[in-house]
N, C-alpha and C positions, 0 to 999 in steps of 0.2 A: 183356397180348400180346405176346406176340414184336415186332419193326420189323424183324427178318428170320427168313424163314421157313427152316427147316432143309431144306435138299436131302433128300432122300426117300433112304434106302441103294439102294432099288432103283430109283433113277430115274438113280442116277452113272456116268455113263463114263467109260472111257480113264483113267486115273492114280487118279483120285477114286476111281473103282470099287474097285481094286485096291486104293489104301489105307485104305477101307471095310470088305473084307473082311481084311484085316488086323488093323484092330481088333476085328471082331468075331470071331475067331477067338482071339485076345490078352483079349479081355472080353467077351466071352457077345451082347457089342453096340454098336450105335455110337452112344454118348451124343448127345444134342442139341448141343452143343458142335461136336463133329468133323464133325458134320453140317452146323451152322451156317456153322464153318471151311470146310465142304470147298466150299460157293460159290467159292472161289479154291482151287484142287490146292495150288500155293505154297506158299500161309499154311499150311494143313493138314499136307502136309507138313515145313514148316522147323520149326510145332510139334512134329511127332510125334517128328524126327528128335534137336531139342535135349533132348526131354523125354525121350527112349531114351535119347540118351548121357549128360545128368544124372543119371539112373536109375543109371547103370555107374560112381559116382564114390564120393567116399569120404563122405559123409555120409551116414547109415542113413537106413533109410524114415524112421523116426519122423522126425527133423531136419526132412527133407524135406517131409512132410506139418505140421509144426509152422512151417517158412517160408511155405510154401502158405498156411494158416491166418492170421498175420500180417498178412502182406502181405492178403489179402480182408477183412478186418475192416476194415483203414487205408482202402482203395478202395471197402467196401463196396457188394462184389460178393457178392449171393446165389448168385447160382448156384453159386461154385465154394467157398464158405462151406461148403453143401450139401454138395458133391462133397466135400470134402476134410475135413468131418465125417466121413462114412463110409468115405474112405482113408484117415482114420487111425484111424477103428476097426480098416479092418478088420489095420494093421500095427502094433498094441496099440497106441495110445492111450485113456485109459481117459477116462469124460468126464470129469472134472475137467481133465486134459490137456489136452482139445481148447480147455476155456474158459480155462485160464490161455494157449493157446498164441491166440487168437481176442483176447488182452488181451497179449500180447504179454512175457508174464513164462513162468516154471517151477519146478517146487520144486527143481529139480535146478541146481547154482549152473554148468555147462557149459553144458546147452541154456537156461539163463535168460541168458548170455554173449552166447549165437546169436543170440535174440530181443530183446537191446537191440541186439547189434550191426545186426539187419534194421530195428528199428525209427528206430535212428540215420540209418542208407542213407536210410530214403525219407521219415524227416524233411527230412533237409537235400538231396533228390535226389540224395544221393551225395557232394558237402561235408561229408564229416565232417573232425571235428578230431582231432590226431595222438593223440589219446586215447583217442578210441575203439576207433583200430586196436589201439592198446596195450593197453588191457580185453580186447578178445577175442581175440588171439594169446596177450598170457599165461594166458588158460585152456585154452591148449594145440591150439589149430588154427595149420592151417597159414599160408602165404602160397597155398599152390595152395588153398587151403579158400575164402581171401578171393572169392578168382575163383569159386569153384564156387556161393557166396552167392551172389553179383551176378548172376551165370546162371541162379540160381532164382529171383531175385529179379524179375528180366527175363520170365521166363515167367511168370511169376503175374501184374507188371502187364499180357503180351500180354492172360492169357485174361480178368485182371479187368476191363481195358477194354474187351474186344471184345464180351464179355457184357454188361457194363453199354449198350454203344450199342446191339447187337443184342436185348438184350430175353431173352438165353435162356432158353427154359420150363424151369424143373429139373426134369428128371427122375431127381434124388436124394430121399432124404427130407429136407424141408425145417425149417432150424434155428429157435432163437428169438434175437431181439436181446441181445446183452449189454451191459453198461456197461462203459464202457471207461474 
């Protein structure tokens, strides 16, 4: 049971109502995360703005979902695991790639370097070793992509922590636990 009830789209007012309408136009519905986050217009607006901005970055949709899955598994966020497993499938990740991402690995060497970097950032709270950054850059990633990866991790941590605190009701197909 949710600790924080969703703000129903039909009862939202002002800027929150406008944001909900934009989400519904884009996604066809307003997911429970956004309805629950909508109790704070500024939190919802900030989340949507950063998400939109990062979607126009250099990382592919597959890599963005890989990051979200790795972070969600690390933080034990069932809502985000379900959401990003579904979105990952929509952007072309196959079931084994989704599981690999949840485990912080990929069969492709460049994607694996990405997820290993994400894992090190999470484990060290950003206090990585020089060798961690060197290995990531050696795989062909740029310093700009370092910034993007950290921003994606931060966005995922925001939604993971919020959903874990709120116990947001999962409105995506649920996923099974994996052994990491």
